[in-house]
C-alpha positions in Angstrom: 0.0 0.0 0.0 1.5 3.4 -1.1 1.7 5.9 1.6 1.2 9.6 0.9 2.9 12.9 1.9 0.6 14.9 4.1 0.6 18.7 3.8 -1.5 21.1 5.8 -2.0 24.9 6.0 -4.6 27.2 7.4 -6.0 27.8 4.0 -4.8 27.8 0.3 -1.3 29.3 0.6 0.3 25.9 1.2 -0.6 24.9 -2.4 2.6 26.7 -3.5 4.4 23.9 -1.6 2.2 21.2 -3.1 3.0 22.6 -6.6 6.8 22.3 -5.9 6.4 18.8 -4.3 4.6 17.6 -7.4 7.4 19.1 -9.6 10.2 17.5 -7.6 8.6 14.3 -6.5 6.3 13.3 -9.4 5.8 9.7 -8.1 4.5 10.7 -4.7 0.8 10.9 -3.7 -0.1 14.0 -1.7 -2.9 14.6 0.7 -3.6 18.3 1.4 -5.7 19.7 4.2 -6.6 23.4 4.3 -8.2 24.5 7.5 -10.4 27.0 5.8 -13.0 27.1 8.6 -10.5 28.6 11.0 -8.3 30.7 8.7 -6.4 33.0 9.4 -4.1 31.5 12.0 -1.9 34.6 12.1 -4.1 36.5 14.6 -4.6 33.5 17.0 -2.7 32.6 20.2 0.2 30.2 20.2 -1.9 27.7 22.2 -4.7 27.8 19.7 -2.4 27.5 16.7 -0.7 24.5 18.4 -4.1 22.8 19.1 -5.3 23.4 15.5 -2.1 22.0 14.2 -2.3 18.8 16.3 -5.9 18.3 15.1 -4.8 18.8 11.5 -2.0 16.2 11.8 -4.3 13.7 13.5 -6.6 14.1 10.5 -3.8 13.5 8.0 -2.5 10.5 10.0 -5.9 8.9 9.5 -5.2 9.2 5.7 -2.2 7.0 6.2 0.6 9.5 5.5 4.3 8.7 5.9 5.5 12.3 6.3 4.0 15.7 7.3 4.8 19.0 5.7 3.7 22.1 7.6 3.1 24.4 4.7 2.2 27.3 7.0 4.7 30.0 8.1 2.6 30.8 11.2 2.6 27.3 12.5 6.2 26.8 11.5 7.2 29.9 13.4 5.2 29.4 16.6 4.3 25.8 17.1 6.7 23.5 15.2 8.9 22.3 18.1 5.8 21.4 20.2 4.0 19.5 17.5 7.2 17.6 16.5 7.4 16.3 20.1 3.9 14.9 19.9 4.3 12.6 16.8 6.7 10.0 15.6 6.1 10.7 11.9 8.8 13.0 10.3 7.6 16.7 10.2 9.1 19.5 8.3 8.2 23.2 8.4 8.8 26.0 5.9 11.3 28.1 7.8 14.5 26.2 8.1 14.8 25.3 4.3 14.2 29.0 3.4 16.7 30.2 5.9 19.4 27.8 4.7 19.0 28.9 1.2 19.0 32.7 2.1 22.2 32.4 4.2 23.9 30.5 1.3 22.7 33.1 -1.3 23.5 36.4 0.4 26.7 38.1 -0.6 26.5 41.2 1.6 24.9 39.4 4.6 21.9 41.7 4.6 18.8 39.6 4.5 15.2 40.8 4.3 12.2 38.7 5.5 8.6 39.5 4.6 5.6 37.7 6.1 2.4 38.0 8.1 2.3 40.0 11.3 2.5 36.9 13.5 5.4 35.3 11.6 7.4 38.6 11.8 6.5 39.1 15.5 7.7 35.5 16.3 11.2 36.5 15.0 11.6 32.8 14.0 13.3 33.6 10.8 15.6 36.1 12.5 16.6 33.6 15.2 17.3 30.8 12.7 19.3 33.1 10.4 21.4 34.3 13.4 22.0 30.7 14.4 23.5 29.9 11.0 25.4 33.2 10.6 25.8 35.6 13.5 27.1 38.3 11.3 24.0 38.5 9.1 21.8 41.5 9.6 18.1 40.8 9.2 15.4 43.3 8.3 11.9 41.9 8.9 8.7 43.4 7.6 5.0 42.5 7.9 3.1 42.9 4.6 -0.5 42.1 5.7 -2.2 43.2 2.4 -0.3 40.8 0.2 -2.5 37.8 1.3 -5.8 39.4 0.4 -4.3 40.7 -2.9 -3.4 37.1 -3.9 -6.7 35.7 -2.8 -8.6 38.3 -4.8 -6.4 37.6 -7.9 -4.7 41.1 -7.7 -1.3 40.0 -8.8 -0.3 43.1 -10.8 -1.5 46.6 -11.4 -1.0 50.1 -9.9 -2.7 49.4 -6.6 -0.5 46.3 -5.9 2.6 48.1 -7.1 2.0 51.1 -4.8 1.4 49.0 -1.7 4.5 46.9 -2.5 6.6 50.0 -2.9 5.4 51.3 0.5 6.0 47.9 2.3 9.4 47.2 0.7 10.9 50.6 1.0 12.9 49.8 4.2 14.4 46.8 2.5 15.6 48.9 -0.4 17.0 51.5 2.0 18.8 48.8 4.0 20.5 47.5 0.8 19.4 43.8 1.2 20.6 41.5 -1.5 18.4 38.5 -0.5 14.7 38.5 0.6 12.8 35.5 2.1 9.2 35.3 1.0 8.0 34.3 4.5 4.4 33.5 3.5 3.3 30.8 1.1 1.0 33.3 -0.7 3.9 35.6 -1.6 5.4 33.6 -4.5 2.4 34.6 -6.6 3.5 38.2 -6.2 7.2 37.6 -7.2 7.0 39.7 -10.4 5.8 42.8 -8.5 8.2 42.2 -5.6 11.1 41.8 -8.1 10.0 45.0 -9.9 10.2 47.0 -6.7 13.4 45.5 -5.3 15.3 45.2 -8.6 16.8 42.3 -10.5 19.9 42.1 -8.3 17.9 41.0 -5.2 17.5 37.2 -4.8 14.0 36.2 -3.8 13.9 33.0 -1.7 10.7 30.9 -2.1 10.6 28.4 0.7 8.5 25.9 -1.2 11.6 24.9 -3.3 13.7 24.3 -0.2 10.9 22.4 1.5 10.5 20.0 -1.5 14.3 19.4 -1.5 14.2 18.7 2.3 11.3 16.3 1.9 13.0 14.4 -0.9 16.2 14.1 1.1 14.5 12.8 4.3 12.3 10.3 2.4 15.3 9.1 0.4 17.4 8.6 3.6 14.5 6.6 5.2 14.0 4.5 2.1 10.5 5.8 1.7 10.7 7.4 -1.7 8.3 6.2 -4.4 10.2 5.4 -7.6 7.4 4.7 -9.9 3.7 5.3 -10.6 1.8 8.5 -11.2 1.5 10.7 -8.1 -2.1 11.7 -7.3 -3.3 14.6 -5.1 -6.3 14.7 -2.8 -7.6 17.9 -1.3 -9.6 18.3 1.9 -10.8 21.5 3.6 -12.8 22.2 6.8 -15.1 24.7 5.0 -16.1 26.1 1.6 -14.7 23.6 -0.9 -15.9 25.7 -3.9 -14.0 28.8 -2.8 -10.9 26.6 -2.2 -11.2 24.9 -5.6 -11.5 28.3 -7.4 -8.3 29.6 -5.7 -6.4 26.3 -6.0 -6.3 26.6 -9.8 -4.4 29.9 -9.4 -1.9 28.4 -6.9 -1.3 25.1 -8.7 -1.6 26.3 -12.3 -4.2 23.6 -12.8 -7.6 22.8 -11.4 -7.9 20.9 -8.1 -10.6 18.2 -8.6 -12.8 16.6 -6.0 -12.1 19.0 -3.1 -13.9 17.4 -0.1 -15.1 19.1 3.0 -14.1 17.2 6.2 -15.3 18.2 9.6 -12.2 16.9 11.4 -12.7 18.8 14.7 
């Protein structure tokens, strides 16, 4: 019996990670759970985020997964060590892979991090960057309007550009050469962010690093599928139609048979 990779997020953003997993691990089956009934996580307490995450993992374990990918920056930044201690199944978040890539990529040791308010407030990226390179200076910025822009399909145009220019001004002034997109929605705004920051600034999309990490861990454990066509299944806790509509934007293809599951 083939086991799947389990991926969860508070909503749709984690689909950027799914897209990358499908690209790098084409033989793997993926089960995605989006907790759309309780999104956003970013404004909730650490205790609540931890409880929701445990419930999400318990749901995925019922789907017979061999690995859990936390495709949510909020959960990765405030609850990952706690949830890892609860379960035997390997669990990977989105922060460490992105940090590694950024520290490797930067030339001038000035790294920008953009994310939701709770991710930035947790200083999780900052702490991990400093652990890898004490000399790196980190400029962290919350960009709260980027998520609704992506979900409304506003990926370009004057309004988006103006907001991006306002948000990203401190990064330009600080002379960063590398910026971590610390929210899984943000890769869809790469063209606008690139336009504002300039072509010499490297944008780090954690999804790629996460997929590499997943591949490495599964390979070392002898759990990689080497044949067969990988399939994806999608579950949400509310509003499957809304999710399916947005999923096409994130995945670049339609998400079929999105099921609503009341897992709590």
